[in-house]
Structures are given as C-alpha cells and as structure tokens.
C-alpha positions in Angstrom: 46.5 15.4 23.7 44.4 12.8 22.0 41.4 12.5 24.6 41.3 16.2 24.5 41.6 16.5 20.6 38.6 13.5 20.6 36.1 15.2 22.7 36.7 18.5 20.9 35.9 16.7 18.1 32.5 15.2 19.2 31.7 18.4 20.8 31.8 20.1 17.7 30.1 17.4 15.5 27.1 18.0 18.4 27.1 21.6 17.7 26.8 21.2 14.2 24.0 18.9 14.5 22.4 21.1 17.0 23.1 24.2 14.1 21.1 22.0 11.6 17.8 21.6 13.8 17.6 25.1 14.5 18.3 26.0 10.8 16.0 23.6 9.8 13.1 24.7 12.1 13.6 28.0 10.7 12.6 26.5 7.3 9.8 24.6 8.9 8.5 28.1 10.8 8.9 29.9 7.0 7.0 26.9 5.2 4.0 27.0 7.9 4.0 30.6 7.5 3.2 30.1 3.9 0.6 27.3 4.8 -1.3 29.4 6.8 -3.7 30.3 3.9 -5.3 27.1 3.8 -6.7 28.1 7.2 -6.0 25.0 8.7 -4.6 24.4 12.4 -1.3 22.9 12.3 0.8 21.5 14.6 4.1 23.0 14.5 6.1 23.1 17.9 6.4 26.4 19.3 9.6 28.4 19.1 12.3 28.3 22.0 15.1 30.5 22.9 16.7 29.5 26.1 17.7 26.4 26.4 17.5 24.7 22.8 20.9 23.5 23.1 19.9 20.4 25.3 19.6 17.0 24.2 16.2 16.5 25.6 15.2 19.4 24.0 16.4 18.0 20.7 14.8 15.2 20.6 11.6 16.4 21.4 11.5 18.9 19.0 12.5 15.8 16.0 9.4 14.2 17.3 7.1 17.3 16.7 9.1 18.1 13.5 8.1 14.4 12.4 4.5 14.8 13.7 4.2 18.2 11.6 5.4 16.4 8.6 2.9 13.6 9.3 0.1 16.0 9.4 0.8 17.7 5.8 1.5 14.5 3.9 -1.6 12.7 5.1 -4.1 15.8 3.9 -4.7 15.0 -0.1 -4.4 19.0 -1.0 -1.5 19.8 1.3 0.6 17.1 0.0 0.4 18.0 -3.6 0.8 21.4 -3.6 4.3 23.2 -4.5 5.5 24.7 -1.3 5.3 21.3 0.6 6.9 19.7 -2.5 9.4 22.2 -2.9 10.5 22.0 1.2 10.6 17.9 0.7 12.6 18.1 -2.4 14.2 21.6 -3.0 16.5 20.3 -5.7 13.8 19.0 -8.3 11.1 21.8 -7.2 13.3 24.9 -7.5 12.4 26.2 -10.8 9.6 28.7 -11.5 7.3 27.0 -13.1 5.1 30.3 -14.0 8.0 32.0 -15.8 8.3 28.5 -17.9 4.8 28.6 -18.9 5.5 32.4 -19.8 8.1 31.6 -21.6 6.5 28.7 -23.6 3.0 31.1 -24.2 4.7 33.9 -25.6 6.7 31.0 -28.2 3.1 30.0 -29.3 1.6 33.0 -29.8 4.3 34.9 -32.1 2.9 32.9 -35.1 -1.0 33.5 -33.7 -0.7 37.6 -32.8 -4.4 37.9 -32.0 -4.1 36.7 -28.3 -2.9 38.7 -25.8 -2.0 37.5 -22.3 -3.9 39.9 -19.1 -2.6 38.5 -16.2 -1.4 35.0 -14.8 -4.2 33.2 -12.5 -1.3 32.6 -9.7 -2.4 29.1 -7.7 -5.8 28.5 -9.1 -4.7 25.1 -9.8 -3.3 22.1 -7.8 -1.3 20.7 -10.0 2.7 22.6 -9.7 3.8 22.3 -13.9 0.1 23.5 -15.1 -0.5 27.1 -15.0 -3.6 29.4 -16.2 -3.5 32.9 -17.4 -6.4 35.2 -18.1 -6.6 36.2 -22.0 -8.1 38.2 -24.3 -8.8 38.4 -27.9 -7.6 41.6 -29.7 -10.8 40.8 -31.9 -12.9 40.7 -29.2 -11.5 42.5 -26.1 -14.2 42.6 -23.6 -14.9 38.9 -24.0 -12.3 37.1 -21.4 -10.6 33.7 -21.7 -8.5 31.5 -19.8 -5.5 29.7 -21.6 -4.2 26.8 -19.5 -0.7 25.1 -20.0 1.0 22.4 -19.5 4.3 20.2 -19.7 4.3 16.4 -20.5 3.8 14.1 -17.7 4.5 10.7 -17.3 2.2 9.1 -19.0 2.6 10.6 -22.6 2.7 7.6 -24.7 1.2 9.2 -27.8 3.8 10.0 -30.7 4.1 13.6 -31.3 2.7 13.3 -34.8 -0.6 12.0 -33.2 -0.3 14.2 -29.8 -0.8 17.1 -32.1 -3.2 16.0 -33.9 -5.2 14.9 -30.8 -5.0 18.5 -29.5 -5.9 20.5 -32.7 -8.9 18.0 -32.5 -9.9 19.1 -29.3 -12.0 22.5 -30.7 -14.2 20.6 -32.9 -15.4 18.2 -29.9 -19.2 19.6 -29.5 -21.0 17.6 -26.4 -24.1 19.4 -24.3 -21.5 18.5 -21.1 -18.4 19.0 -22.5 -17.3 22.7 -22.3 -16.3 24.2 -25.1 -12.4 24.6 -26.3 -11.9 27.7 -28.2 -8.0 27.1 -29.5 -5.5 24.7 -29.0 -2.2 23.8 -30.0 0.9 21.7 -28.6 4.8 21.4 -29.3 7.6 18.9 -28.9 6.9 19.3 -24.8 3.8 21.0 -24.0 0.5 22.3 -24.9 -1.9 25.1 -24.0 -5.4 25.1 -24.3 -7.7 28.8 -24.5 -11.8 28.3 -23.0 -13.9 31.1 -21.9 -13.7 31.7 -18.6 -16.8 31.3 -16.3 -16.6 33.8 -13.5 -19.0 31.4 -11.7 -16.4 28.9 -11.7 -16.4 25.0 -11.1 -18.6 22.8 -9.4 -16.2 22.4 -6.5 -16.4 25.9 -6.7 -20.3 26.1 -5.7 -20.0 23.5 -3.2 -17.5 25.2 -0.9 -18.9 28.4 -1.6 -15.7 29.9 -3.3 -14.4 32.6 -5.3 -13.0 31.1 -8.5 -9.7 33.7 -8.6 -8.4 32.7 -5.5 -5.6 30.2 -4.5 -6.4 26.4 -4.8 -5.4 26.1 -0.8 -7.4 28.9 0.5 -10.5 28.1 -1.3 -10.9 24.2 -0.6 -8.5 23.1 2.4 -10.5 24.6 5.3 -14.1 25.7 4.2 -16.0 27.7 6.7 -19.2 25.8 6.1 -19.6 22.4 5.2 -22.7 21.6 3.4 -24.1 19.4 0.7 -26.0 20.0 -2.3 -29.8 19.5 -3.0 -30.9 16.3 -3.8 -32.0 17.3 -7.3 -29.4 18.8 -7.9 -27.3 15.7 -7.3 -29.3 13.7 -9.1 -29.1 15.8 -12.5 -25.5 16.9 -12.2 -24.6 13.5 -11.7 -26.9 12.0 -14.2 -25.1 14.3 -17.0 -21.4 13.4 -16.0 -22.2 9.9 -16.1 -24.0 10.5 -19.6 -20.5 12.6 -20.9 -18.2 9.6 -19.5 -20.1 7.1 -21.2 -20.1 9.1 -24.6 -16.0 9.6 -23.9 -15.7 5.6 -23.2 -17.9 4.6 -26.2 -15.1 7.0 -28.5 -12.3 5.1 -26.9 -10.7 8.6 -25.6 -9.2 8.2 -22.4 -9.8 10.4 -19.6 -9.1 9.4 -15.9 -9.5 12.9 -14.7 -12.8 13.5 -13.0 -13.0 15.4 -10.0 -15.5 18.6 -9.2 -12.8 21.5 -10.2 -12.9 20.0 -13.4 -16.6 20.0 -13.6 -17.6 23.9 -15.0 -21.2 24.9 -14.0 -23.0 26.5 -15.9 -26.4 27.7 -14.6 -27.8 24.0 -14.1 -25.5 22.2 -16.6 -22.3 20.5 -16.0 -19.7 20.3 -18.6 -16.2 18.4 -18.4 -12.9 20.3 -18.7 -9.1 19.1 -19.5 -9.9 16.7 -21.7 -5.9 17.1 -22.7 -5.1 15.8 -19.4 -4.5 12.2 -20.6 -3.1 13.5 -23.8 -0.5 15.1 -21.8 0.0 12.0 -19.6 -1.1 13.7 -16.4 -1.6 12.1 -13.2 -5.0 12.1 -11.9 -6.0 14.1 -8.8 -7.3 10.6 -6.5 -4.4 8.8 -8.1 -2.8 8.1 -4.3 -6.3 6.5 -3.6 -7.4 4.1 -6.8 -3.3 2.9 -7.2 -3.9 1.1 -3.6 -6.6 -1.0 -4.9 -5.8 -3.6 -8.2 -9.3 -4.3 -8.9 -9.3 -0.6 -10.5 -7.0 -1.4 -13.7 -8.3 0.5 -16.5 -9.5 4.3 -17.0 -13.2 3.3 -17.2 -12.8 1.8 -13.8 -10.9 5.3 -12.9 -13.2 7.5 -14.0 -16.2 5.2 -11.7 -14.5 5.6 -8.9 -13.6 8.9 -9.2 -17.3 9.6 -9.4 -18.1 7.9 -6.6 -15.5 10.4 -5.1 -17.5 13.5 -6.9 -21.2 12.0 -5.8 -20.0 11.7 -2.0 -18.1 15.6 -2.5 -21.7 16.6 -3.8 -23.5 14.9 -0.8 -21.6 15.9 2.2 -20.1 19.1 0.9 -16.6 17.6 1.4 -14.0 14.9 0.5 -14.7 11.4 2.3 -11.9 10.7 5.1 -10.4 7.8 3.9 -10.8 5.1 1.0 -12.8 2.5 1.4 -15.3 4.3 3.6 -16.9 2.0 6.4 -20.0 3.6 7.1 -22.1 6.4 4.9 -23.7 9.3 6.9 -27.1 9.8 6.9 -27.7 11.4 3.0 -30.9 13.4 1.6 -32.0 9.6 -0.1 -31.2 6.0 0.7 -30.8 5.7 -3.3 -27.7 7.8 -2.9 -26.1 6.0 0.0 -26.7 2.7 -2.4 -24.9 4.2 -5.1 -22.1 5.3 -3.0 -22.0 2.0 -1.8 -21.3 0.5 -5.5 -18.5 2.7 -5.5 -16.4 3.4 -2.4 -16.8 0.8 0.0 -14.6 -2.1 0.6 -16.5 -4.9 -0.9 -16.9 -2.6 -3.9 -13.3 -1.9 -4.0 -12.5 -5.6 -3.6 -14.4 -6.6 -6.9 -14.0 -3.9 -8.9 -16.2 -0.9 -10.1 -19.5 -1.3 -12.3 -20.1 0.3 -15.7 -21.0 3.8 -16.1 -24.1 2.2 -18.1 -25.0 -0.2 -15.1 -25.3 3.0 -12.5 -27.4 5.0 -14.6 -29.6 2.5 -14.5 -29.9 2.6 -10.7 -32.9 4.8 -9.2 -31.0 7.6 -8.4 -30.1 8.1 -11.5 -32.7 6.3 -13.7 -35.9 8.8 -14.0 -33.9 12.4 -14.6 -35.0 13.3 -17.7 -32.1 15.3 -19.7 -33.4 18.1 -22.1 -30.6 19.5 -24.3 -31.5 19.2 -27.8 -27.6 19.4 -28.9 -26.3 16.4 -30.8 -23.0 15.1 -29.2 -20.4 15.1 -32.1 -16.4 14.1 -32.0 -15.1 12.6 -35.0 -11.8 10.9 -34.4 -9.9 9.4 -37.4 -9.2 5.7 -37.7 -5.8 5.7 -37.3 -5.9 8.6 -34.2 -8.3 5.8 -32.4 -5.6 3.1 -32.7 -3.0 5.4 -31.3 -5.2 6.5 -28.5 -6.2 2.8 -27.9 -2.7 1.8 -27.6 -1.8 4.8 -25.5 -4.6 4.1 -23.2 -3.3 0.3 -22.6 0.3 1.8 -21.9 -1.5 3.7 -19.1 -3.1 0.9 -17.7 0.0 -1.1 -17.9 2.0 1.4 -15.7 -1.2 1.4 -13.2 -0.9 -2.0 -12.9 2.6 -2.1 -12.7 2.4 0.5 -9.9 -0.3 -1.1 -7.7 1.8 -4.2 -7.7 4.3 -2.3 -6.2 2.4 -1.0 -3.7 0.5 -4.2 -2.7 4.0 -5.7 -2.5 5.2 -3.0 -0.3 2.3 -3.5 1.6 2.6 -7.0 2.3 6.3 -6.3 3.4 5.8 -3.4 5.9 2.6 -5.6 7.5 5.0 -8.8 7.8 7.8 -6.4 9.2 5.7 -4.4 11.7 3.9 -8.3 12.5 6.9 -10.2 13.3 8.8 -6.9 15.2 5.7 -7.1 17.9 6.2 -7.7 21.1 3.3 -10.6 21.6 4.9 -12.2 18.2 8.8 -12.3 19.4 7.0 -14.0 22.8 5.5 -16.4 20.7 8.4 -17.0 18.5 10.4 -18.0 21.8 8.0 -20.3 23.3 8.0 -21.8 19.9 11.7 -22.1 19.9 11.7 -23.3 23.7 9.4 -26.4 22.7 11.1 -27.2 19.5 14.5 -27.6 21.4 12.5 -30.1 24.0 11.1 -31.9 20.9 14.5 -32.1 19.4 16.0 -33.3 22.7 13.2 -35.8 23.3 13.7 -37.4 19.5 17.6 -37.8 19.8 16.9 -39.0 23.3 14.6 -41.7 22.0 16.6 -42.3 18.8 19.7 -42.9 21.4 18.1 -45.4 23.4 16.1 -47.4 20.9 19.9 -47.9 18.9 21.3 -48.8 22.4 18.5 -51.5 23.2 18.8 -53.0 19.4 22.4 -53.0 20.0 22.1 -55.1 23.4 19.3 -57.2 22.0 21.4 -58.1 19.2 23.9 -59.2 21.8 22.1 -61.1 23.5 20.3 -63.1 21.0 23.5 -64.6 20.2 24.6 -65.5 23.6 21.6 -66.5 25.4 19.0 -67.1 23.2 18.3 -70.6 24.8 17.9 -69.4 27.9 15.2 -66.5 27.3 11.6 -67.0 27.6 9.7 -65.9 23.7 7.0 -64.2 26.0 9.4 -61.9 28.1 7.8 -58.6 28.4 9.7 -55.3 26.7 10.4 -53.2 29.6 8.8 -49.2 29.1 10.9 -46.8 27.2 12.0 -43.8 29.7 13.3 -41.5 27.2 13.0 -38.3 27.3 12.8 -38.0 31.4 16.6 -37.9 31.0 19.1 -37.6 28.6 21.9 -40.0 30.4 21.4 -43.8 28.7 20.3 -46.5 31.0 22.7 -49.3 32.6 23.1 -52.2 30.8 20.6 -54.9 32.0 21.0 -57.6 34.2 22.3 -61.7 32.5 19.0 -63.1 31.9 17.9 -65.6 34.7 16.5 -68.8 33.7 12.5 -69.3 33.0 10.2 -69.8 36.0 7.8 -72.6 35.6 4.4 -71.8 33.7 2.4 -71.7 37.1 4.7 -68.9 38.9 5.0 -66.7 35.6 1.3 -66.0 35.4 2.1 -65.3 31.4 0.5 -67.2 28.9 3.3 -69.3 27.1 3.1 -71.4 23.6 3.2 -74.9 23.6 7.1 -75.6 23.6 8.6 -78.1 21.0 10.1 -81.6 21.8 13.8 -80.6 21.3 13.2 -77.9 23.8 11.5 -79.7 26.4 14.7 -82.1 26.1 17.0 -79.5 26.2 15.3 -77.4 29.2 15.1 -81.1 31.4 18.8 -81.4 30.9 19.7 -78.8 32.0 17.1 -78.9 35.0 18.6 -82.6 35.8 22.6 -81.2 35.8 21.6 -78.1 37.9 20.2 -80.7 40.4 22.5 -83.3 40.2 25.2 -80.9 41.0 27.7 -81.5 44.0 30.0 -79.2 44.9 32.4 -81.7 46.7 32.6 -83.5 43.2 34.9 -80.3 42.1 39.0 -81.0 42.0 40.7 -78.8 43.7 42.9 -76.3 41.3 46.3 -75.5 42.0 47.1 -71.6 42.2 50.4 -69.9 41.9 49.9 -66.5 44.1 52.4 -63.5 42.4 51.0 -60.9 44.4 53.3 -61.3 47.6 56.4 -59.4 47.1 59.9 -61.6 47.0 62.9 -60.3 48.4 66.1 -62.3 47.2 
C-alpha cells in the first residue's frame, strides 16, 4: 500500500508540473500575440496537441521558452515595454497606470478649470509610469496640446519644496533648442507638464518614417526602411543638440535623458524635451548601457555618451547592435566616424567621455553656423542651484554604486565560467598531480636527509679513527622510491694513498702513529696465540 501511495504521489506531482507548463505556455502565447504589433519575428515554440505530456517534449519545450525569453530580454525596446514587465513580474506591474494618471490629472485640474482632456495617447512612449494625453485649452479650443504625467523615480533627491519650485520654473526657460513648456505643476508624488502638440513628431519619427501617435513598439521595433539622415542634417541637428547640452551644463541643470524620442523636430530645428525627467528622478533610456562602464560616472558624461547613440542613429538609421562598437559601417563622411569613435568605441569607454566643448571643436560641427537670434534665458535662484547640485551628486553617487555592483557581478560570473570550463578542470587535475608528486618527492628527500644525519652522527663517534676524511658522499636516490635505503655497511680501513686515487690532505703525526700501530698489530696477529675458551652448551635437552 505504501509503495502504491508513493507512486501515485509522484505521478500526481508530475501531472501538476505538466499542467503548469501547459498553462504557462498559454501565457507565452498570449504575450506573443500582444507583441506582434512590433512586427518582429519572435521564436516562440509551436503548439502541440498530441504528445505534450511526454518528458522529452516538456524538456524541449522548456528550452524553447527560455530561448524565447532570452530574445525578448536582449531587445532594448521590448525589455522595457509594459507587456514584458507585466509578464515577468505580474505582482509589481498589475495596476492600470492610465487610470492612475487620469485620477492625478483630474485632481490637478480641479484648481485649473481652463484645461480639458481630449483623449489619452496610449503607448506612444516607452515608460510604464509616464502617460500622455491630448489636451486643449478652453480659451483656445483649436490649439492642440500634449500633457505628460509621471510619478517619482528612484533618483528623486530634491525636497518637495525645491522640487515644486524647479518644476514651476520650467515654463520660464527660453532657449532656441529647448521645446517650450506651456504649463507645469507638481504635488507630493508626481508632476505634469503641458506642451504644444507637434504633428510632425520627434527626430526618431523622422528617422523611422513613423507617425507620432502610433504605439512605441509599432513605430520603432522593426522599421520597414532603414536609412540615415543626410550629412547636412546630421551636422546641423548634432550642433544644435550639443549647444543646448552645453547650456544646461553651464547652468548646473542635470539632464541625462538624451535620445532621439526626446528631441522634437520643428522644421530644420531640433528642440530638447523632458527637462523634468531628471527632477522626477526617472531612469535614463540608455541606463542599461552606460551603467556597465565605470568611466561614465557624471551626468555630463552620460549626456555625451547618449549623444553618441543619437549620432549613430542619425547616421545609420538604426541604433547600434551592441556597446562598445568594434567597427563602424561606411558613413557619409569620415568626420562622422571620428566623432563616433570618440564616444562609442572600446577605447573611448575605457578612457571616459570628452566634454561637449571638445566635441563642438571637431571638424564635423565646427563649420556649422547657427543663425537663431533668440537669446537663451533660464534664471535659477541661488538656493535652488545648490539643491540641484546636491541632487546631481546623489544621482551620480547611486550610478557609481550600481556600476560597482555590476562590475563585481561580471567579475564573479567570468571567474565561475572560467573555473567551470572543461579545459580549466583538466588544468587543475594536472596541477594537482604535479603538486602531489612534488610533495611526495620533498617528503622523501626530507626523510632521507634525516636518516643520513642520524646515521652520520652515530658513526662519527664510533669509527671516526677508521674513516678517511676524503670519503665521498653517496648520491641521493630520493624521489625514485619512497622506501628508505638499507643502512650502510661498517666502515672499512682506508686504503693507501696510491690505491685510493683521491687527493688526501697530509695526516698529522698523531694520526700517523696511530695508523702505524694499528697496521703492525694487524700484521703481527697470530691465530694460534689465542686462548681456547670454555663454553657451556645448554642447547642439548636434559633428561633427569
């Protein structure tokens, strides 16, 4: 009975395991259906109705699903989308962020009745906790506006008072290459910003030939035609973006969120978006890239590195496959490749990013003349400047700590991979054998040396008069066998010098007299002069 119960229990557990795999596959199938909007070919294993309970099939299916997840998580856009995050971590991503954003926006506009929400712009951005709405003003109903709402991120270090002051300061910022903010406000957990809605879209929309209101996955995951911009556009747009970065760095205003979707296009002019992201403490779009390189440890360096991604995208019509970039494809000009090498190559990432002013002096941008006459203005109070400086230092400190952890993890992973390889295991076995032999050899030598020393010390007191001072030491045989050698035979009397063949020192007179007396006693020895000894033999048995 007990055996039958155990067998039944094992079968039941196996069936539950199989049912879990089958149920999980249905979740994969649902995720894959949702990701078809990206137009990517994803390697989801096909369905199987018959034989899906076999052990071999389940093992094969697990490998296929794991490969599917690997492809998704290595795609930079897919790995950040809400669908994938909800699938991998449903407990932390189960809420409806659009509903939460609408609640906050409604609370904001209770005191501002002149604004009206037209419709939500679903999934036009990549952030999960940032939502967009099409707006209009009751005073100007024909003007279309866009509202962006976001809650705090992990890098929010400003106090509530300083944060609200900085957000409300954004509409006063005037720069020819910063997109105008119409209205901005904040509360204790989030902020909203209203800007004019641009029908032409962003710089990324221009590169990918996309419609601004389409979902992010549809617009940018798999473009139908990959084509970079013309050389003059690359030079002009690049120069304008560098100028606004230089302006923000001089003002001490942290940015760190440069990418092609944050650059609004207005004719032949680029204007930077989302200055509020750094105040909210939101993570950068390229954080997973620059957090791997410890030399990119300031927000200025982050902006310059992100500019390298943007320049690559403008040049080749797509983002780089990996960072660092080992080799650059042919570009419209060698000067473009020179800038890219200074920002994205392996050598550049090891040495650190150049300053914006240095990039502006390179030949790609130095001959571009900007004709915009608008004077930049962004007055930041002294107290707020100090708060922004402190917040910037905290952001950079957290980045440095994260880079340190990633570096330690990568070293540990490399070490484990290295020590776990078959080649390394063979090397360790060979080394262990050599070490064992060396230990045995050394222990044998030590044992032989101890035995020789003890034997020499015992023989030196008993037979020192009979030992020649020039007797050679026998060669050691330790290492050939660990069995100790037999004891040496008793010392024989020394031979005369002419028969020895070795060079001996001249003996002293006392030694010569002793030798002569010994030789004469040996030569005059007579066996017959010995007395007969009486012995008592007790070996024969007695019978009493």
